[in-house]
C-alpha positions in Angstrom: -42.1 -193.6 89.6 -44.1 -195.2 92.4 -40.4 -196.4 93.9 -38.7 -193.6 93.7 -41.8 -191.6 95.7 -41.0 -194.3 98.0 -37.4 -193.7 98.0 -37.7 -189.8 98.9 -40.8 -190.4 101.5 -38.3 -192.8 103.5 -34.9 -190.9 103.5 -37.3 -187.8 104.4 -38.7 -189.6 107.5 -35.0 -190.3 108.8 -33.5 -187.2 107.9 -36.0 -185.4 109.9 -36.1 -187.4 113.0 -32.1 -186.7 112.8 -33.2 -183.2 112.3 -35.6 -183.2 115.2 -33.1 -184.2 117.4 -30.4 -182.0 116.1 -33.0 -179.3 116.6 -33.4 -180.1 120.3 -29.5 -180.6 120.7 -29.1 -176.8 119.4 -31.9 -175.6 121.6 -30.0 -177.7 125.0 -26.8 -176.8 124.4 -27.5 -172.5 123.0 -24.9 -171.0 125.4 -22.0 -173.3 125.4 -18.7 -172.5 122.7 -19.5 -171.6 119.2 -17.5 -174.6 118.4 -20.2 -177.2 120.0 -22.9 -174.9 117.7 -20.9 -176.3 114.8 -20.2 -179.7 115.5 -23.7 -180.4 116.3 -24.4 -178.7 113.1 -22.2 -180.9 111.1 -23.6 -184.1 113.1 -27.0 -183.2 112.3 -26.1 -183.0 108.3 -24.1 -186.3 108.6 -26.3 -188.2 110.8 -29.6 -186.9 109.0 -27.7 -188.5 105.5 -26.8 -191.4 107.4 -30.7 -192.1 108.8 -32.0 -191.6 105.0 -29.4 -193.7 103.7 -29.7 -196.6 106.1 -33.7 -196.3 106.0 -34.1 -196.8 102.3 -31.7 -199.3 102.5 -33.4 -201.3 105.3 -36.3 -200.9 103.3 -35.1 -201.5 99.8 -33.1 -205.2 101.7 -29.5 -204.7 100.9 -27.4 -207.5 101.3 -25.3 -207.3 105.3 -22.2 -206.9 102.7 -23.8 -203.8 100.3 -24.9 -202.1 103.9 -21.6 -202.6 105.2 -20.0 -200.4 102.3 -22.7 -197.7 102.8 -22.6 -197.1 106.1 -19.2 -197.3 106.1 -19.0 -194.6 103.0 -21.2 -192.3 105.5 -18.7 -192.8 108.6 -16.1 -191.3 106.7 -18.6 -188.4 105.0 -19.5 -187.8 109.2 -15.6 -187.9 110.1 -14.5 -185.6 107.9 -17.5 -182.8 108.2 -17.2 -183.6 111.9 -13.2 -182.6 111.4 -14.0 -179.4 109.3 -16.7 -178.6 111.4 -14.6 -178.4 115.0 -11.4 -176.5 113.3 -13.9 -174.2 111.5 -15.3 -173.9 115.0 -12.1 -173.4 116.7 -11.0 -170.4 114.0 -14.2 -168.8 114.7 -13.8 -168.7 118.3 -10.2 -168.3 118.8 -11.2 -165.1 116.5 -14.1 -163.6 118.9 -12.0 -164.2 122.1 -9.6 -161.7 120.7 -12.3 -160.0 119.4 -13.9 -159.6 122.4 -10.4 -158.6 124.5 -9.6 -156.0 122.1 -13.5 -154.3 122.7 -12.4 -154.4 126.4 -9.8 -152.9 126.3 -11.8 -150.1 124.7 -14.2 -150.3 126.8 -11.8 -149.7 129.9 -10.5 -146.1 128.6 -7.9 -147.5 126.0 -8.2 -147.5 121.8 -9.7 -150.5 119.9 -6.5 -152.6 117.9 -7.5 -154.6 115.6 -6.4 -158.6 116.2 -3.3 -159.5 113.9 -4.3 -162.1 110.9 -6.8 -162.4 108.7 -10.9 -162.6 109.8 -12.2 -166.0 109.9 -15.3 -165.2 108.4 -17.1 -162.2 106.3 -19.2 -161.1 109.6 -16.3 -160.9 112.0 -14.4 -159.2 109.7 -17.6 -156.9 109.4 -17.7 -156.4 113.4 -14.0 -155.1 113.4 -14.5 -152.8 111.4 -17.8 -151.5 113.2 -15.5 -151.9 116.4 -13.0 -149.7 114.9 -15.0 -146.8 113.8 -16.8 -147.1 117.4 -13.6 -147.2 119.2 -12.7 -144.2 117.2 -16.0 -142.2 117.8 -15.8 -143.3 121.7 -12.0 -141.3 121.8 -12.9 -138.5 119.6 -16.6 -137.6 122.5 -13.5 -139.1 125.4 -11.1 -135.5 124.0 -13.9 -133.4 123.7 -15.3 -134.3 127.5 -11.2 -133.8 128.3 -11.5 -130.7 126.7 -14.7 -129.1 127.9 -13.5 -130.1 131.5 -10.2 -128.3 130.9 -12.2 -125.8 129.7 -14.3 -125.6 132.9 -11.5 -126.0 135.2 -9.9 -122.5 133.6 -13.0 -120.9 133.4 -14.1 -121.6 137.5 -10.0 -120.4 137.7 -10.1 -116.7 135.4 -13.9 -116.6 137.2 -12.4 -116.8 140.9 -9.9 -114.3 140.9 -11.5 -112.1 138.2 -13.9 -111.9 140.6 -11.8 -112.0 143.4 -9.6 -108.8 142.4 -13.1 -106.0 142.4 -13.9 -107.6 145.5 -10.7 -106.9 147.7 -10.4 -103.2 146.0 -14.3 -102.7 146.7 -14.1 -104.0 150.4 -10.7 -101.6 150.6 -12.8 -98.8 149.3 -15.5 -99.6 151.3 -14.1 -99.6 154.7 -11.8 -96.3 153.8 -15.2 -94.5 153.0 -16.5 -96.0 156.1 -13.5 -94.5 158.6 -13.4 -91.4 157.2 -9.9 -92.4 155.4 -11.2 -91.2 152.1 -9.4 -88.2 150.8 -11.4 -88.3 147.7 -14.5 -89.6 148.6 -16.3 -88.8 144.8 -13.4 -90.5 143.3 -13.8 -93.9 145.7 -18.0 -93.9 144.8 -17.3 -93.5 141.5 -15.1 -96.7 141.4 -17.0 -98.3 143.4 -19.2 -98.0 141.2 -17.5 -99.0 137.7 -16.2 -102.1 139.4 -19.8 -103.4 140.7 -20.8 -102.4 136.7 -17.9 -104.7 135.6 -19.0 -107.6 137.8 -22.4 -107.1 137.0 -21.7 -107.6 133.1 -19.5 -110.7 134.4 -23.0 -112.4 135.7 -24.5 -111.4 132.8 -22.2 -113.4 130.8 -22.8 -116.1 132.6 -26.1 -116.0 133.2 -26.3 -115.9 129.0 -24.1 -118.7 128.7 -25.5 -121.1 131.0 -29.1 -120.7 128.9 -27.0 -121.3 125.7 -25.7 -124.4 127.4 -29.0 -125.7 129.3 -30.6 -125.0 125.2 -33.0 -122.4 127.2 -32.3 -119.9 124.7 -35.6 -118.0 123.7 -34.7 -116.2 120.1 -37.2 -113.9 118.4 -36.4 -113.4 115.1 -37.6 -110.7 112.8 -36.8 -109.5 109.2 -33.7 -107.0 109.6 -31.5 -105.6 106.8 -27.4 -106.1 107.4 -27.1 -102.5 107.3 -29.2 -102.0 110.5 -26.9 -104.8 112.5 -24.0 -103.3 111.2 -25.3 -99.7 112.1 -26.3 -100.4 114.9 -22.6 -101.8 116.2 -20.5 -99.4 115.4 -22.8 -97.0 117.4 -23.1 -98.9 120.2 -18.8 -99.4 119.6 -17.8 -96.3 118.9 -17.4 -94.7 122.7 -15.0 -97.5 123.2 -13.4 -96.9 120.3 -12.6 -93.8 121.1 -11.6 -94.8 124.2 -8.5 -96.8 122.8 -7.4 -94.6 119.7 -9.1 -97.2 117.5 -10.8 -96.4 114.2 -13.6 -98.1 113.2 -14.7 -98.7 109.3 -17.9 -100.2 108.2 -17.7 -99.6 104.1 -18.7 -102.9 102.8 -22.1 -103.8 103.5 -24.2 -105.2 101.3 -28.3 -105.0 101.7 -29.0 -109.0 102.2 -31.6 -109.6 104.6 -32.1 -111.9 107.6 -34.5 -113.0 109.6 -33.0 -113.1 113.7 -33.2 -112.1 117.2 -31.9 -108.5 116.9 -30.9 -108.4 120.0 -29.1 -111.3 120.3 -27.3 -111.0 117.3 -26.1 -107.1 118.4 -24.4 -108.8 121.4 -23.0 -110.7 119.1 -21.5 -107.9 117.1 -20.9 -106.6 120.3 -18.9 -108.8 121.7 -17.1 -109.2 118.6 -16.3 -105.3 118.2 -15.3 -104.9 121.9 -12.9 -108.1 121.6 -11.5 -106.7 118.4 -10.8 -102.9 119.5 -9.4 -104.1 123.4 -7.2 -106.2 121.0 -6.2 -103.3 118.5 -3.4 -101.1 119.2 -3.7 -97.3 119.5 -4.2 -95.7 115.7 -5.3 -99.0 114.5 -8.4 -100.0 112.2 -11.4 -102.5 113.0 -13.3 -103.1 109.8 -16.7 -104.2 110.4 -18.3 -106.0 106.6 -21.4 -107.9 105.8 -21.0 -109.7 102.4 -23.6 -111.9 100.7 -22.3 -115.2 100.1 -24.1 -118.7 98.9 -24.6 -119.7 102.3 -25.9 -116.6 103.4 -24.6 -113.2 105.1 -21.3 -113.1 106.3 -20.7 -110.5 108.8 -17.0 -110.5 109.9 -14.9 -108.2 111.7 -11.2 -107.7 111.0 -8.9 -106.1 114.0 -5.2 -105.7 113.9 -4.2 -108.1 117.2 -1.3 -109.4 115.3 -2.8 -112.7 114.5 -3.7 -115.7 116.8 -1.5 -118.7 117.4 -2.5 -121.2 114.7 -2.9 -123.5 117.3 -5.1 -121.8 119.3 -7.1 -121.1 116.9 -9.3 -124.2 117.6 -10.0 -123.5 121.0 -11.2 -119.4 120.3 -14.7 -120.0 121.1 -14.2 -122.4 123.7 -15.7 -121.3 126.8 -13.1 -119.7 129.3 -10.3 -118.9 126.0 -8.4 -115.7 126.2 -5.6 -116.0 124.4 -2.9 -115.2 126.8 -2.0 -116.4 130.3 -2.7 -112.9 131.9 -5.2 -112.6 134.0 -6.2 -108.7 133.3 -9.3 -107.1 133.6 -9.0 -106.2 130.2 -9.0 -109.9 128.8 -12.6 -110.7 130.5 -13.7 -113.7 131.8 -13.6 -115.5 128.4 -17.3 -115.7 127.8 -17.7 -113.4 125.2 -16.3 -115.4 122.2 -18.4 -118.3 123.5 -21.7 -117.1 123.9 -20.9 -115.3 120.2 -21.1 -119.4 119.0 -23.9 -120.2 121.1 -25.9 -117.4 119.8 -24.8 -118.0 116.0 -25.4 -121.8 116.3 -29.0 -120.9 117.9 -29.8 -118.7 114.6 -28.4 -121.9 112.6 -25.0 -120.3 111.4 -21.5 -120.4 112.3 -18.7 -118.9 113.6 -15.5 -119.0 112.3 -12.2 -117.4 113.0 -8.7 -117.0 110.7 -5.8 -115.0 110.4 -5.0 -112.4 108.1 -2.3 -109.7 107.4 -1.8 -107.7 110.8 -4.3 -109.4 112.8 -7.4 -112.0 112.7 -10.5 -111.9 111.0 -14.2 -113.2 112.6 -16.5 -114.3 110.5 -20.5 -114.7 111.3 -22.4 -116.9 108.8 -26.6 -116.7 108.9 -28.7 -117.8 106.6 -30.2 -115.6 104.0 -34.2 -115.1 104.6 -36.4 -116.1 102.6 -38.4 -114.5 100.0 
């Protein structure tokens, strides 16, 4: 038993010496390629075995012939181990270079394409999958950024046009009044007032949208009933509906309480109703409903606009979207529905739109009040 312990101690001392030298080599070569590190690790394993074997052989006073045999066997094992380590290192290094080039492509604006062939190790395979997932997320972010930039450019163009048109009219009418060329000054003044009110509404929408995007929209929620929300909205939109010859219907209203900012939610319903009335032909119908759902309360406004093209449904609530290239004043500045979505999401709700027979249905889902 004592001899076994002595042999174990001598082998450990020889292997430990090789291990310390290997650790020092790895530290000095830590910035070198992976194949160098793998070669050092294989060399340490072989050197530790060789040092331990030779130490024990020396202590046991083996004959020169037996020592040569042991050394030859260990040397052959060392050669095979080093060759295997270098081969594995080259495989891993090659795969790493391929992943580096592929990652560089999607970092510079492209998409990640996984290198062909099987991954060398499970870790590199997992890294490949993560890079592919990251590339998909990055591409989605780029697409959202491009869509946002398009919306901003459209908004600037439309706002510029919508401001230029009334300003040109205001300038012409004010010059006519100043020069005494206006045959009916009262009509001119009334027209100026309408244009100023429309511009004021546009500036108000821009201010509201900026507060929503900046996250500075302050809500004062109170407990209200769906009957109150729908009733107030119908009363406010009734004059515009009469002017356009549109009939308002609000006969499907469930008594569901919600906690919302009444002023902001009134603006949501008002924007939806104004949009629906303006898009519905004369003698048409705009229906408002409030129904209980598993998610809470669903407020819906159904119009007779004829429907929205399927490819445009995803853009309805985007800033600046109008639904047609015509930049006429009734189309608005394309801010109303964007404001609707911003206010609804600030209430932890969601806004959706879908086509129905003869028109489309805008739905606002709000969480039900607790209790």
